[in-house]
C-alpha positions as CSV (number, residue, x, y, z in Angstrom):
1,M,105.2,107.4,98.5
2,L,101.9,106.4,97.0
3,I,102.1,103.9,94.1
4,M,100.7,105.4,91.0
5,N,102.2,103.4,88.2
6,R,104.8,100.7,87.3
7,D,107.7,103.1,87.5
8,D,106.8,103.9,91.1
9,V,106.9,100.3,92.0
10,T,110.3,99.8,90.4
11,A,111.6,103.0,92.1
12,M,110.4,101.8,95.5
13,I,112.1,98.4,95.1
14,K,115.3,100.1,94.1
15,E,115.1,102.6,97.0
16,D,114.4,99.8,99.5
17,W,116.7,97.0,98.2
18,G,119.3,98.8,96.1
19,D,121.1,96.3,93.9
20,S,120.7,93.4,96.2
21,P,119.5,89.9,95.2
22,Q,116.1,90.7,96.8
23,S,115.8,93.7,94.4
24,H,116.3,91.5,91.4
25,I,113.9,88.9,92.7
26,C,111.2,91.6,93.4
27,N,111.6,92.9,89.9
28,L,111.4,89.4,88.4
29,V,108.2,88.7,90.3
30,F,106.8,92.2,89.5
31,Q,107.4,91.5,85.7
32,Y,105.7,88.1,86.1
33,L,102.7,89.7,87.7
34,L,102.5,92.3,85.0
35,S,102.5,89.7,82.3
36,R,99.9,87.5,84.0
37,K,97.1,89.7,85.2
38,K,94.7,86.8,85.9
39,A,97.3,84.8,87.8
40,K,95.9,83.0,90.9
41,H,97.3,80.5,93.3
42,I,101.0,81.2,92.8
43,T,103.0,78.8,94.8
44,Y,106.4,79.3,96.4
45,H,107.7,76.6,94.0
46,R,106.5,78.8,91.1
47,F,108.5,81.7,92.4
48,K,111.6,79.5,92.7
49,V,111.3,78.4,89.1
50,L,110.7,81.9,88.0
51,V,113.8,83.4,89.7
52,G,116.1,80.4,88.9
53,V,118.7,78.7,90.9
54,N,120.9,81.8,91.5
55,Y,119.1,82.8,94.7
56,L,118.9,81.4,98.2
57,D,115.6,80.5,99.8
58,E,116.1,83.2,102.4
59,Q,116.5,85.9,99.7
60,I,113.4,84.7,97.8
61,L,111.3,84.6,101.0
62,E,112.5,88.1,102.0
63,A,111.5,89.4,98.6
64,I,108.1,87.7,98.7
65,N,107.5,89.0,102.2
66,Y,108.3,92.5,101.0
67,L,105.9,92.2,98.1
68,C,103.2,91.1,100.5
69,G,103.9,94.1,102.8
70,S,102.2,97.4,103.0
71,R,105.0,99.3,101.2
72,V,104.3,97.9,97.8
73,N,101.5,95.4,98.5
74,L,101.6,93.5,95.2
75,L,101.0,90.0,96.7
76,S,98.5,88.6,99.2
77,A,99.4,85.5,101.1
78,K,96.7,82.8,101.4
79,F,96.5,79.4,103.0
80,E,94.7,76.2,102.2
81,F,94.1,73.0,104.2
82,I,94.4,69.8,102.1
83,D,92.5,66.9,103.4
84,G,92.9,64.0,101.0
85,E,91.2,65.1,97.8
86,R,89.4,68.1,99.4
87,V,90.9,71.6,99.7
88,F,89.6,74.2,102.2
89,P,90.7,77.9,102.4
90,V,92.1,78.8,105.8
91,E,92.2,82.2,107.3
92,V,95.6,83.7,108.3
93,G,94.3,84.1,111.8
94,D,93.5,80.4,112.0
95,V,97.1,79.6,110.9
96,K,98.5,81.9,113.5
97,E,96.3,80.3,116.2
98,A,97.5,76.9,115.0
99,D,101.1,78.0,115.2
100,S,100.6,78.9,118.9
101,S,98.5,75.9,119.9
102,G,100.1,73.3,117.7
103,E,96.7,72.2,116.3
104,L,94.4,73.4,113.6
105,V,90.6,73.1,113.8
106,H,89.4,71.3,110.7
107,P,87.4,73.8,108.6
108,E,84.5,71.4,108.0
109,T,84.4,68.9,110.9
110,G,85.6,71.2,113.7
111,E,88.0,68.4,114.8
112,L,91.5,69.2,115.9
113,V,94.1,68.3,113.3
114,K,97.5,67.2,114.6
115,N,100.5,67.7,112.4
116,Y,98.5,70.4,110.5
117,K,101.7,71.8,109.0
118,E,101.9,68.8,106.7
119,K,98.4,69.6,105.4
120,V,98.5,73.4,105.2
121,S,100.0,75.2,102.2
122,I,100.7,78.8,101.5
123,Y,100.1,80.3,98.1
124,F,100.0,83.9,96.8
125,E,97.6,86.0,94.7
126,P,98.2,89.3,93.1
127,T,96.5,92.2,94.9
128,D,94.1,94.5,93.2
129,L,96.9,97.0,92.9
130,A,99.0,94.5,91.0
131,R,96.2,93.8,88.7
132,R,95.6,97.5,88.0
133,L,99.2,98.3,87.1
């Protein structure tokens, strides 16, 4: 089903998740995206605050992963490397490579960064589709 409008998104979420906690989380996030068209840099913590304490981390992560997927594609996952006061965008492929090698190449210096997971954060942005709805 091709997404044409807001009702299509709501119907897809219902079709895929039924009345599960993930369905409720997806709808809360969807309403948040609709109310904040210019939202950028949405952290996982922001989603946790948005949905409240009634949901498990696993349920929230599953819902966010779904919203990033190709079925509804409302969120895009982004990464950043924080080096002291400086912040650098990091490509998904670089994070995947770091996950397999255990080291990240510093985006500016080219040096290997040990314990990179302590310095890399994920955040989310609404996709163009989310902004159009």
